[in-house]
N, C-alpha and C positions, 0 to 999 in steps of 0.2 A: 585566469586559471592557466595552469601549466599542465601539459600532458606529456608522457614520455613518447618517444618517436615511434615505437612499435604500436602503441595505441592509436596514434595519429594515422599511421599507415592503414590500420584496420578501418578507421573512420573514413579514410579516403576510398578504400575499396568498397565499403558499403555505400558511400555517397555515389560512387560511379554506378553501382547496381541499381540504386534507387533513383538515379538521375536527379540528384539534388546536390547542393554544395556541402562542404565539410561542416560549416557552422550549423546547418540545419540538423545534421546527424548528431553533432555534439549537444545541441539544445534538446533534442529528443532524448538523448542518453541522460542528460542532467535531469530532465523531468521524470523519466522512468526511475532513475536512481533516487530522487527525492521522494517519489511516491512509495518506493520500496522501504526507504528509511522511515517514513511516517508509519507505514504498516508495521514494520518491525518494532518500532517504539510502542505503538498501540497494543500490539500483542504482548509485549513485555510487561507493560503496566497493568494490563488486564490479567495476565497470568499471575502477577504478584498480588492481585486483589485490590489494587489501588483505585480502579475505576470500574464502572459497570460496562457491560457489553455494549450498551447504547452509546455511552461516552467514547468507548474505544473505537467503535465504528465511525463516529463523528470525527475523532482525532485522525483516523486513518483516511478519512474522506472517501469512504465507501458506504453503500447502502447497508443497513443493518443486516438484512438477510444474506447479503454477500459476505459480510464479516463472519456471520455464523457458519457459512459454508467453509470459509477459510479456516476457522477453528477446527472444524471437522477434518478437513484435508490435512491439517498439520497435527492432528490428534491432540488438540488442546481441549480440555474439558470445558463444557459450557456450564456456567454457573450464573445465576441471577436471583435477585430478590423478588418477592411477590410484587412489590411496587414497580420494579423495572419491567416485569412481565406484563403488568397492566398497561404501562406506557407503550410497550411494543404492540400489544394487541390494539390499543386505541389508535396508534399511528397507522397500523395496517388497515383498520376499518375505515 
């Protein structure tokens, strides 16, 4: 991977504050970025009605109830079928 110099300088500054090396900061950044991309993708396909809320949460790698909270935070309507609702309740119990 290649990063621009300004971004590397910021990574170095954060690494100094956190008392870790640059590669640790860049690994964390890559992990956080990938998690955000997964979430964005899951929200997109859910919003388009291509997958259930259950599958979207699974795709985003977050617990179902957290995904529902994210939908609320981002003002995305919650929609589910009766079957999906039953699965959620069974999983919760």
